[in-house]
N, C-alpha and C positions, 0 to 999 in steps of 0.2 A: 139345498144345496147354496152353499154360499159360490156367489156367483163370480166372484174375485179370484176363488181358490181354483175353479172349474176352468175357466180364462187361463189361469199358471198351468195347469196340467196341459192345456191343451199347446200350449205356447213351446211347453218342455218336451212334451212329445215329438212337435213337430220338429224344433231345433236339434234332438236326437235323432230326425231322422234326416239332417239337413235337405232342410224343404224350407223354399221360403213361404211364407202368404199367398202370395199370389201363386203358388205353386199347387197349393194347399185346395184355392179357392176354385181353379181350375178342374180336379180332380168331384170335386163336389157340385160343378156346374151355378156354383156363387162367386159374388165379389168377394175382391179381397179385402174393401172395407168392410165386411161383415165378420170374416175370419179376426182382422182387428179389434175389432166392437168388443167378441169376443174373447178373446184374451185379455184387452185391459181390463173386461170386466163390465161393461157397459150393455151387453146382451147378452141371452143363453141359447146356445142350441136345441132344435126340436130331439123326440126322440130318437126319430126315427135319424137323423145329420147324426147325433150320439154314437148310433149303430154302425155310421157308416164311417164317422173317424175316427173307431175300434178297428176299424178292420183294416184303412189306409194308413194308420199310423202305428196297426200290429200291436195295440195291446188288450189287455183285458178289458171289456164292458167293466168290470169292477173299479179300472184304472181310475175312472170318474167320480165315484162315489167318495166321499167326505171322510172315511175311515180306512180307506185301501190305503196300507203301504206296501211298497215289497223292496226283498233284497237292496236293491241297490237305486232306493227313493230316498236322499241322505237332506231335499232341499226342501223347505215348508214352501207354503207359497204363501205369505202374507200379505201381499197385493199384486195387481198385475204388473206393477213395475217393477217388482222385485228382481235381481240379477242373480246369476248361476252364483253359490258360493264360491269362495275366496280358490279353493283346491281346484276349479274347476277352472278356473279366465285361464286364457293363454296368450300370452302377444302376437300380434301375427306373424307368421313365419318360424313361430316357435318349435323348437323339436321335440315337447313335450306335451304335443295333442294327444290325449288320453286315447288308449286305444280302439275302445269299442266308437269313438265316434271318427277317428280313422276312417275305421274298417264302412262305418254307413256311408262318412263322404266316399271312397271307391266305391261301391255298391249298387248305393240305392241312387239310382236316377227313372224313377217317377216323374210324368208330369214336366219333365224337360224339357225344351228346343234345342237337339241335338241332330239336325239336319245338316249333311254332308261331313259327320264331325269321325277322323281318324284315330279309328280303335284299334289299328293293326298291330298282331302281335302282343295285344296284353295282354293278361290273365285279370281277371274277374271272375272269380265262380260266387254261384246266388246272387248275382246283380238280379236288377229287377230295373224293370222296362216297363210301367204299366202310364197308358196316356201319356207315351213321351214321342215325340217327333225326330224321325231320324232316317227320315227317306234319303239315299245316297250316299249312306254313314261308310265306313270301310272299317271290318272285321275280319280281314284278311290275316288267316293266321291263329286268332285270337284263341284264349283257349274260356270258356264261359261255361262252363260245368254248372249243371245245374241253376242255369240262370233260365228269370221268366221274362215272356214278352205278354203285354195282354192291353188288348184295343190301342195298339200304339201303330202308328204310321209307318212300314220301312221300307216300304217302294224302293227298287230300283240299290237296296242294301249290297253290300260283297261282301258271300261266306266264304269265301274260299277260303279249305283247308280252315276254316275253322269248326273245334270242339264243341260241339252242342249238345255232349252226350246227358243225359238227363234233365234237360233243356224243354220249357213248357213255352209253347208261342201257341197260343190260342185268341179267336177275333182282334187281328192283325191284317192289316195289309200285305204281302208280300208279293207285288203285282211287278216284273222284273228283274227280282231277286237274283241272285246266281250263289249256286249251290256245286262250284266245282271242289271236288275230292274233301267235301265237307264228312266231318265223322259224325256220325250220326245214331246214337245205341241209346232206346230208350227214351227216343226224342218223338214228344204228342205235340204235333200239331192239329189244330183242329177251331171248322168252325170260319177257315181262314181265307183270304184272296190267295190265291198263286198262280194268277193268269201269266202267262208268259215269264213266268221262274223256271230257272233251266236248272236242270242235276244232273252232272256229267261225272262220271270215274266213281260214283260216291255205294259203297255199298252201306243200307239201313237197315240195322238190325234190331228187332224187339221195337219197330219204329208204331205209330199210332197216325195214319191218315185219317181221319173221322171229321163227315161232315164238310166237307172240302170241293170243291167244283173244280178238277184238273185235266178238266177240256181241253185246258191252254196252256197243260204244264208239259214242259221238254222232259223226258227224261233219259240221256243216252249212256251206256255202257254201264248200269248200274246193276243189282245184287242186291235183290229182297230178302230178309232173313226174316221172318217172325214178325214179316210187316203184316198190321189191321188194315184195311179200306171201307171197314161199315162204310155205308150209306153216304161212301163217296161217289162223286159222278165221273164217268170215265170214258165215256160215250164218246164214239171216234176213237180215242187214243191208239196210237199207234204201238205196243210195247216190243216189238218187236226183237230180237236176240236179246233179249236178257232173261237173268236166273232168278226165278222163284222157286223158295223153297219153304215149306209151313205159311205159307199165307193166306190170308183171309180177305175174300172179296164178301163177305156177307151184306146180302141189301142195297148191294152197290149197282150202278147204274150204269150197264157193263152192251148197252147198243153199238154193234159198230167197232168192237175194239177190234185190235189184231194184235197177235199172240205167233206171226210167224218166224219160226225159226227161233222160238224161245226154250226154254227148261223149266220146265214143273215140277216139282217133287210137292208131294203131300198139302196140294192147293185148295182151299175149301171156295165154292159158288154152291154161295142160298141166294136163294127168292127172299126178297121183300114180304112176301106176303107168305100167302098160299102156292101151289106150285098151279097158278093160271095158265090159261092157253097165252093169254100177254107175254109170259112171262119163260114162256117156252120161244114163242118166234123169238122172243129175246134173242136168247143162246144161241137159235138157229144161225144170226145176226156174226156174233164172233169168228175169227179168223184165225185155226190153229193149224193153217201149212207149213207142215216143215218143222213143227214143234215136237220137241220132246219130251215125255210124262210118264210117271210112275203108273204101274196098274192101278191102284187104287184112284186116282186121281184122273185116269181115264175113265176108269167103269162109273166113277160117280160122275163125271160129265156126259158119258152115255147115256147112262140113266134116267137124263134131263134134256135129253134130245139133242145135244152138241154135236156138230158133225165135226167128226176124228175121221174124216176119211187120207186123210196124207198125215196123222202122227203117226209118230215112232215109240213104241211103250219100252221102258229101261228097267 
């Protein structure tokens, strides 16, 4: 492998992602100087790091080979110092910024420090926030359809009225975040922190809330339609007066949860493992007082020992 050729490919892919050497280094947990050495052809990343680069820069692994030529690859990397071709050069402030670069600039925020940033009202579909600092940022009324947040600090962020349709929020810290009238359709939240997060006047449709500690999360005036709570911890949660339709609480921790006055239709409660005495005891701690439920949900809960003495069937 020509190390100068490889360095040029890394530099080109990085620039097309509108990412600095420091931002790339942060995602790889290495120093910016190491990235600089690669791009100047002074050293070469190991095979594991090359795989990581392909994932972060969103290129095929074969992109780094000498013989790889994509349909969009016009530049030959004669040396690490080679600039982009003349038709790619753009003066600062020029209106001729290539469309692909413009899109990358507006949607790729991986590894960025964006704490307390104002994103209110923006339209940014398929944006990427991987390893980003977003604490206290304001996304009020923004349309982030198809965007992904991974490994980011999103504490105390404001998502009031935000469109999070088809978004993925995984392994992120959402402590204290606000979701008031947020659009949550096919949204996936997994392995994340939602302590003191507040969901108010929200209809969650086909949402996945998997492997999340929800004990200190607030849900007020919410409707859950097709929501999956698999492996989530809801112990002690108060879900009073809320509406649940086609919801799965499979393998979720539900000790001392209250569904007072709630409406449950086609809701599934299944144990984490087998029907053990411990599970039966846990089910008996759930309060369904004044709840309304369809006959199938009623029968399923009755069969596993839930106290339904104050429940109305619909």
